[in-house]
N, C-alpha and C positions, 0 to 999 in steps of 0.2 A: 555546455549541455544544460537544459533545464529538465528537472525531473519533478514529477507531483507526488505528494505524500497524500495517501489515504488511509483514514483510520477509522475505527468502529464507532458508529453513532451512538450516543449515551443512552437512547432509549432501546438498544438491543442488547445491552451489556448482559442481561440474565439469560440471553438465548445459550443454549448449550453449544451451539457452533462458535458464539463469541469466545466462550471459555477455551475451547479446543484452538481457537486462532491465538488468544492471548498466551496460553500455556504452552501449547505444543508446536505453534507456529504452522498448524494445519489450517489451510482456508479453503472453504468449499466455494467454488467459482459462483455460484448462484447467490450464496450468502454475501459474497463480496458485492456483487452487483446490486443487492437490495438493502445492505446495511452498512456500507462504508461512504463516507463523505470524502471529497477532496478538501484537505485542510491547509495545504501550503504548497509552493513552488520554491524549489531550491536550486540554485545555480551551482553546479558540480561537475566533476570530470567523470565519475563513475559512482556506483552504488555504495562502495565504502565511505567515500567522500560525503553522500548524501547523509549516511548514518551518523558520521562524525559531526556535520554541521547541524544536523537536527538535534543533536545532544549537547554540543558544546559551543556552536556558533563558528563563525561570527554570525551575528542578526542580520549584518547588512546582505548576506547570501540568502535570506529567507524572505519570501513575500507570503504572508499569512492571508489565508483565504477563509479562514474560520478559527474555531477554538482548536487548539493544537497542544498535545503534550509531546514529550520527548520521543523519538523514533524508537520503538521496541518491538519485540517479538509479537506477531501478527499484524503488523502494519504493512500496507502494501506501497511500494514504490514504481511509479508508472514513468517509462522513458518517453522521449519524445517521438517514438515510433510505437507508442502504445503498448509495449511489452511490460507486462505487470510481474513483479518481483515481490514475494513474501519474505519479511524480516524473520529469519529463523534464530534459533538458540546460538547458532554459529553460521554465519554466512547467509546467503539468499537462495530461495527456490523459485523458479519462474511458475507462474500460474498457467494452467493449460488452456485458459480461456482465450489468451491473445495469440495469434497466428504469427508465423514469421513475417509475412507480408503487413503485418500491423491492424489487420481487421479485427475489430472487436465484436464478439457474439453477443446476443443479448441474452437475458436470463432465460428466456422460452427455449432459445437454441442450446444452452448449455444444459438445461434440464432435460432435453430430448434424448 
């Protein structure tokens, strides 16, 4: 399976919501839609393997789409069916903005 890694853009790192994401692993869906970029695609079997490959490789399983740091708390991993999972201090938590059928809501819909 191919997973997409999303990380907070550098220009919004001073936003309090970025701090909450990077320290607590708490990601506001509207902040995710407006402040994260897709930085890599990783070929893996599951979220745990994505985390491992994103930290120790092998590099051959990573297709970089932009500047990427190792996968850490607050990063978001998106599945091929558009389910989004936040990296927590231990494990992962599904973002409520992705529906079971894979439909992605817009920032306006999430804020409503």
